[in-house]
C-alpha positions in Angstrom: 32.0 56.2 112.4 32.7 56.3 108.7 29.8 56.4 106.4 29.6 53.6 103.8 30.3 55.0 100.2 28.4 53.6 97.2 27.8 54.8 93.7 24.1 55.0 92.5 22.9 51.5 91.4 21.4 51.1 88.1 18.7 48.4 89.2 16.4 48.1 92.1 17.6 44.5 92.8 21.2 45.8 93.1 19.9 48.7 95.2 18.1 46.2 97.6 21.4 44.1 97.8 23.4 47.1 98.6 20.9 48.6 101.3 21.0 45.2 103.2 24.7 45.2 103.2 25.1 48.8 104.3 22.8 48.0 107.3 25.0 45.5 108.5 28.2 47.6 108.0 26.6 50.5 109.7 26.0 48.4 113.0 29.8 47.9 113.2 32.1 50.8 114.2 35.0 51.1 112.2 38.0 53.5 111.5 38.3 52.5 108.0 36.2 53.7 105.3 34.3 51.0 103.6 33.4 50.8 100.0 30.9 48.2 98.4 31.0 47.5 94.8 28.1 45.5 93.0 28.4 43.2 90.2 25.1 42.2 88.7 25.8 38.8 87.0 22.5 37.8 85.4 21.8 37.3 81.9 19.3 40.3 81.8 22.0 42.7 83.0 24.5 41.5 80.3 22.0 41.5 77.5 24.2 43.7 75.5 27.3 41.5 75.8 25.2 38.4 74.7 24.0 40.4 71.7 27.4 41.2 70.7 28.0 37.4 71.0 25.4 36.5 68.8 26.4 39.0 66.2 30.0 38.1 66.1 29.2 34.4 66.4 27.3 34.4 63.1 30.6 34.5 61.4 31.1 31.0 62.4 27.9 30.0 60.6 29.7 29.4 57.4 32.2 27.0 59.0 29.5 24.8 60.0 27.7 25.4 56.9 30.5 24.1 55.0 31.0 21.2 57.1 27.4 20.1 56.2 27.4 20.8 52.5 30.7 19.6 51.4 30.2 16.1 52.6 26.8 16.2 50.9 28.0 17.5 47.6 30.2 14.3 47.3 26.9 12.3 47.2 25.2 14.6 44.7 24.8 13.2 41.0 25.1 16.9 39.8 28.3 17.5 41.6 29.8 14.0 40.6 29.0 14.6 37.0 31.3 17.7 37.1 34.0 16.4 39.4 33.5 12.5 39.5 32.9 9.5 37.4 30.3 6.8 36.7 30.5 3.9 38.9 28.0 1.1 38.9 28.9 -0.3 42.3 27.0 2.7 44.0 23.4 3.0 44.2 23.5 6.5 42.6 25.6 5.2 39.7 28.2 7.9 40.3 31.4 8.0 42.5 34.3 10.4 43.2 38.0 9.3 43.1 39.6 9.0 46.5 42.3 11.7 45.5 39.9 14.6 44.7 37.7 13.5 47.7 40.6 13.7 50.1 41.7 17.1 48.7 38.3 18.8 48.6 37.8 17.9 52.2 41.2 18.3 53.4 42.5 21.6 51.8 40.0 23.6 53.6 41.7 22.2 56.8 45.0 22.8 55.4 44.2 26.5 54.6 43.0 26.8 58.3 46.1 25.4 59.5 48.1 27.8 57.4 46.2 30.7 58.6 47.0 29.7 62.4 50.5 30.7 61.7 49.3 34.3 61.1 46.9 34.7 64.3 49.7 35.8 66.6 51.2 38.5 64.4 47.9 39.7 63.1 46.3 39.7 66.4 49.0 41.7 68.0 48.9 44.7 65.6 45.5 45.1 63.9 43.1 43.8 66.7 40.5 41.1 67.1 37.5 42.7 65.0 39.6 43.5 61.8 41.1 40.0 61.8 37.5 38.7 61.7 36.8 40.9 59.0 39.8 39.9 56.8 38.5 36.3 57.1 35.2 37.4 55.9 36.5 39.0 52.9 38.4 35.8 51.9 35.3 33.8 52.3 33.5 36.0 49.8 36.2 35.5 47.4 36.3 31.7 47.9 32.6 31.2 47.7 32.5 33.0 44.3 35.4 31.0 42.9 33.5 27.6 43.8 30.4 28.7 42.4 31.8 29.5 38.8 34.6 26.8 38.5 34.5 23.5 36.8 38.1 22.8 37.2 39.3 20.4 40.0 42.3 22.5 40.4 40.5 25.7 40.7 38.2 24.1 43.1 41.3 23.0 45.3 42.6 26.5 45.3 39.1 27.9 46.6 39.1 25.3 49.3 42.4 26.3 50.5 41.4 29.9 50.5 38.2 29.3 52.3 40.3 27.4 55.1 42.6 30.4 55.5 39.5 32.7 56.0 37.7 30.3 58.3 41.0 29.9 60.4 41.1 33.6 60.9 37.3 33.7 61.8 37.5 30.7 64.2 40.6 32.0 66.1 39.7 35.4 66.5 35.9 35.0 67.2 36.7 32.8 70.1 39.6 35.1 71.5 37.5 38.2 71.1 34.5 36.8 72.8 36.7 35.4 75.7 38.4 38.8 76.3 34.9 40.4 76.4 33.0 38.1 78.5 32.1 38.3 82.3 33.6 35.3 84.0 30.2 33.9 85.0 28.9 33.9 81.5 32.0 33.0 79.5 30.7 29.5 79.2 27.3 30.5 78.1 28.6 32.9 75.5 30.6 30.1 73.9 27.6 28.0 73.8 26.0 30.8 71.7 28.8 31.0 69.4 29.0 27.0 69.0 25.4 27.1 68.2 26.1 29.1 64.9 28.7 26.2 63.8 26.0 23.4 64.6 23.2 25.3 63.1 25.2 26.0 60.0 25.8 22.4 59.5 22.3 21.5 60.2 21.1 24.3 57.7 23.4 23.3 55.3 22.3 19.8 55.4 18.7 20.9 54.9 19.4 23.1 51.9 21.5 20.2 50.3 18.7 17.7 51.0 16.3 19.9 49.1 18.7 20.2 46.1 20.2 17.0 46.1 17.9 15.7 43.3 18.7 18.6 41.0 20.5 16.9 38.1 22.8 19.7 37.3 25.5 22.2 38.7 22.7 24.0 40.5 22.5 21.3 43.2 25.7 22.6 44.8 25.5 26.1 43.5 22.4 27.1 45.3 23.8 26.1 48.8 27.0 28.0 47.9 24.6 31.1 47.1 23.3 31.1 50.6 26.8 31.4 52.2 26.7 34.9 51.0 24.3 35.9 53.6 26.9 35.5 56.5 29.6 37.9 55.3 27.0 40.3 54.7 25.8 40.1 58.3 29.4 40.3 59.7 30.4 43.3 57.5 27.3 45.2 58.4 27.9 44.7 62.3 31.4 43.9 63.4 32.9 47.5 62.4 30.5 49.1 65.0 31.5 47.0 67.9 34.2 48.1 70.4 37.6 46.4 70.3 38.5 44.0 73.1 39.6 46.0 76.2 42.4 43.5 77.0 44.0 43.9 73.6 43.8 47.5 74.0 45.6 47.4 77.3 48.4 45.6 75.8 48.8 48.3 73.1 48.9 51.0 76.0 45.5 52.4 75.3 44.1 52.5 78.7 41.3 55.0 78.3 40.1 53.3 75.1 40.2 50.0 77.1 38.0 51.5 79.9 35.7 52.9 77.4 35.2 49.6 75.6 34.8 47.8 79.0 32.3 50.3 80.2 30.1 49.8 77.0 30.0 46.1 77.1 29.2 45.9 80.6 26.4 48.4 80.2 25.6 49.1 83.6 25.7 45.6 85.1 28.6 46.7 87.3 28.6 49.9 89.4 31.7 52.3 89.3 33.8 50.5 92.0 33.3 47.0 90.6 33.9 48.1 87.1 37.1 49.9 88.0 38.2 46.8 89.9 37.7 44.6 86.8 39.6 47.2 84.6 42.4 47.4 87.2 42.8 43.5 87.3 43.0 43.5 83.5 45.5 46.4 83.5 47.8 44.9 86.1 47.7 41.6 84.4 48.6 43.3 81.0 51.6 45.1 82.8 52.8 42.0 84.2 52.8 40.1 80.8 54.4 43.0 79.1 57.2 43.2 81.6 57.9 39.5 81.5 57.6 39.0 77.6 60.7 38.8 75.2 61.0 40.5 71.9 59.9 37.0 70.3 56.5 36.3 71.6 56.3 32.9 69.7 59.2 31.7 71.6 57.5 32.7 75.1 55.0 29.9 74.1 57.4 27.5 75.3 59.0 29.1 78.3 58.3 29.0 82.0 54.6 28.4 82.9 53.7 29.3 79.5 54.9 25.9 78.3 52.3 24.0 80.3 49.4 26.2 79.1 50.7 25.8 75.7 50.8 22.0 75.9 47.2 21.9 77.4 45.6 24.1 74.8 47.1 21.8 71.9 45.7 18.8 73.7 42.4 20.5 74.2 42.7 21.3 70.3 43.1 17.7 69.6 40.0 16.5 71.6 37.4 16.8 68.6 39.6 15.3 66.0 40.9 12.7 68.3 37.4 11.3 69.0 36.6 11.0 65.1 34.6 14.3 64.8 35.7 15.1 61.5 34.8 11.7 60.2 31.2 11.9 61.4 30.6 15.4 60.3 32.6 15.5 56.9 31.8 12.0 55.7 28.5 11.1 57.4 26.4 11.4 54.2 28.9 9.6 52.0 29.2 6.9 54.8 25.5 6.4 54.8 25.5 5.9 51.0 28.1 3.4 51.2 26.5 1.2 54.1 23.3 1.3 52.0 21.1 3.6 54.2 17.9 4.4 52.2 17.5 8.1 51.8 20.8 9.1 53.5 20.3 12.8 53.2 17.1 12.7 55.2 18.7 10.5 57.9 22.0 12.8 58.2 19.7 15.7 58.6 18.0 14.1 61.5 21.1 13.1 63.3 22.6 16.5 62.7 19.5 18.2 64.3 19.7 15.8 67.1 23.0 17.5 67.7 21.4 20.8 67.8 19.1 19.6 70.7 22.2 18.5 72.5 23.8 21.9 72.1 20.7 23.7 73.5 20.7 21.2 76.3 24.2 22.1 77.1 23.1 25.9 77.8 22.3 25.0 81.3 25.3 22.6 82.0 27.9 25.2 80.8 26.7 27.3 83.6 26.2 24.9 86.4 28.7 22.1 85.6 32.6 22.1 85.4 34.2 22.1 82.1 36.1 18.8 83.0 33.0 17.1 83.7 31.4 18.0 80.3 34.6 17.0 78.6 34.5 13.7 80.3 30.9 13.1 79.4 31.2 14.1 75.8 34.4 12.1 75.1 33.1 9.0 76.8 29.8 9.0 74.9 31.2 9.5 71.6 33.9 6.9 72.1 31.1 4.4 72.9 29.3 5.2 69.7 32.6 4.4 67.6 33.0 1.2 69.5 29.5 0.0 68.7 29.9 1.2 65.1 32.7 -1.3 64.8 31.0 -4.1 66.5 27.9 -4.0 64.5 29.9 -4.3 61.3 31.9 -7.1 62.7 28.7 -9.2 63.0 28.5 -11.4 59.5 24.9 -12.4 60.3 23.7 -8.9 59.8 25.6 -7.7 56.9 23.5 -6.2 54.1 20.4 -6.3 56.4 18.2 -3.1 57.5 19.6 -3.7 60.9 23.0 -2.4 59.9 21.4 0.8 58.6 19.3 1.3 61.6 22.4 0.9 63.9 24.4 3.3 61.8 21.7 5.9 62.1 21.3 5.6 65.6 25.1 5.6 66.4 25.8 8.7 64.3 22.6 10.5 65.9 24.1 9.4 69.5 27.4 10.9 68.5 26.0 14.1 67.3 23.9 14.7 70.5 26.7 14.2 73.0 29.4 15.7 70.8 27.4 19.1 70.8 26.4 18.6 74.4 29.9 17.9 76.0 32.6 19.1 73.5 31.5 21.4 70.7 31.3 24.5 73.0 33.6 23.3 75.8 36.9 22.5 73.8 36.9 26.1 72.2 35.9 27.6 75.6 38.8 25.9 77.6 41.4 26.5 74.9 40.5 30.3 75.0 40.6 30.4 78.7 43.9 29.0 79.5 46.6 31.0 77.6 48.3 34.2 79.1 46.7 37.5 77.8 49.6 38.5 75.7 50.1 35.2 74.0 46.2 34.5 73.6 46.1 34.8 70.0 49.3 33.0 69.4 48.1 29.9 71.6 44.6 29.9 70.0 46.1 29.8 66.7 48.5 26.9 67.7 45.5 25.1 69.3 43.4 25.3 66.4 46.3 24.6 64.1 47.1 21.3 65.9 43.4 20.4 65.9 43.0 21.3 62.0 46.1 19.1 61.3 44.7 15.9 62.8 41.2 16.7 61.3 43.0 17.2 57.9 44.6 13.7 58.5 41.2 12.3 59.1 39.8 13.8 55.8 42.8 12.7 54.0 42.9 9.1 55.2 39.2 8.3 55.8 38.4 7.9 52.2 40.9 5.0 51.9 39.2 3.2 55.0 35.3 3.8 53.8 35.6 3.9 50.1 34.3 0.8 48.4 37.1 1.3 45.8 39.9 1.2 48.5 40.2 -0.7 51.9 36.3 -0.9 52.3 36.3 -1.3 56.1 32.9 0.4 56.5 31.8 0.6 60.2 34.9 -1.1 61.4 36.6 2.0 61.1 35.1 2.9 64.2 37.4 0.7 66.2 40.3 3.3 65.2 38.4 6.0 66.8 37.5 4.2 69.9 41.3 3.7 70.7 42.2 7.3 70.1 39.2 8.4 72.3 40.4 6.4 75.3 43.8 8.4 75.0 41.6 11.6 75.0 39.7 10.6 78.2 42.9 10.0 79.9 44.3 13.4 78.9 41.1 15.2 80.3 41.1 13.2 83.6 44.7 13.8 84.5 45.8 17.1 82.9 43.0 19.6 82.3 42.2 22.0 85.4 38.7 23.2 86.3 38.4 27.0 85.8 34.8 27.5 85.7 33.8 30.9 87.0 37.3 32.4 87.0 38.5 35.5 85.3 41.1 35.3 82.7 43.4 37.1 85.0 42.7 34.6 88.0 43.5 31.6 85.6 46.7 33.2 84.6 47.7 33.7 88.3 46.9 30.1 89.1 49.2 29.0 86.2 52.1 31.5 87.4 51.7 29.8 90.9 52.4 26.4 89.3 49.3 25.0 90.9 48.6 21.1 90.1 45.1 20.9 88.3 43.4 19.5 91.3 44.0 22.7 93.3 42.6 25.1 90.8 39.0 25.0 92.3 40.1 26.0 95.8 42.5 28.7 95.0 41.9 32.2 96.5 43.1 34.9 94.1 45.4 37.5 95.5 45.8 39.7 92.6 42.0 40.5 92.5 42.4 41.9 96.0 45.2 44.2 94.9 43.2 45.1 91.9 40.1 46.1 94.1 42.5 48.3 96.3 43.9 50.0 93.1 40.2 50.8 92.0 39.6 52.3 95.3 42.3 54.6 95.0 41.5 55.6 91.4 37.9 56.4 92.4 38.2 57.9 96.1 41.9 58.9 96.4 44.6 56.9 98.5 43.8 58.7 101.8 40.0 57.3 101.7 41.0 53.9 100.4 40.0 51.4 103.1 38.3 48.0 103.1 36.5 47.2 99.9 34.1 44.2 98.8 32.5 43.3 95.7 28.8 41.9 96.0 27.8 39.6 93.2 24.0 39.6 92.6 
């Protein structure tokens, strides 16, 4: 009878699991040699990976911070004295023209959209980490320009540059973490990353609330000075982290890829389990390389990749499709328009309720499916937009405190459910679905599509809510309720459930052309092939027998 072969476990819990399994195997005679690999999928075992997630994710703080402060700037007297004009119709006595208001908010998104065309080529040749650092460098330049300028034209340029940098950071942070994450913790890691965006917005609002009454340029310069902290933290940490093993495999650097994977798993998997994961990545990379054309961008729209590309674009449109940019970018200004007393305080409160929603999502990301969270988030946000339109349509309460209370409640409701169901999940799904060799291209296209529609929101929203234009007020919510209904239908019928699947398993299911409803029940064949290859790598072809991976 063949003896069971295992490698030395790193933890007592793993050892107990393997001992119990070995006892069962030893009681059954067999001619084949049996190998057991162990994957510890606990949070404690993957502490190094989660720490890397936190450090890399802090690069996203600036994006969220900017979302919080730029809307607040447009309600600050000190900012409006430089870039606006006197207007007795507003309680503050100052306003900003719709044109500059549009450009200040939308040019950041336009820059982000432009950067999306660069993510594929850049990601193919210089790696994920260095693309993030290029984006960080551009942020430093743009922040400096915004601090010193008093010219609208220069301000517009700085917003465009900041958007380009943010686009690189957004795309490659998501791709990097997606390619490094163990399948079971990919959802939680995206929750951690999204926390930086939400915290950035919340902290930005707190700071602008503290500086709002400064009657000089310092009211907006002080928040901009704070932005320097993020690039410093990123520059100090990211160069010392390993490159994505999946990217290294696509570049033919197998040894470096295995070294990177070994470092990031940090003993959570034993030798067989680690080698099996590496072989699954390697075989998938070879498959992608063999089937790709000389023009990768055209491969996005060929064969099974077309379905993935369209799904990722659709997922990228979810957040702008429910009106998120209106609520986030124009919340403070909208509160001023509808007459909310102390608008800075209330917008900070609603944003921090969103932080509570995001923290609440940590558990759900590991236990509930992606589709479930998307459906909950879109439905709840859609209802908030519906009721926002309804309360503005009741003539008897116009100009009363009831309108202010209703607006504050509905914006808080929106922030909570957006951060609970959508903020982490949309980025997560868009990062999971693409083919490995097209991930950077697809992520860029998905983000670009989202930013185009977000840009349309920032460009058109002032016309709807500015008292000097259409002055719709809360009736603008009816527009977003209608688009949210389309988003809910898209998620229900089109988005497959991929929770707990490796990126290679997801790619295999798309290659098999499975309908969305069959994804949860599919049994991967490529994972079995990869495990057999790992056996041969470690024990030789003559000793390769029946292998099994235990998850603990």
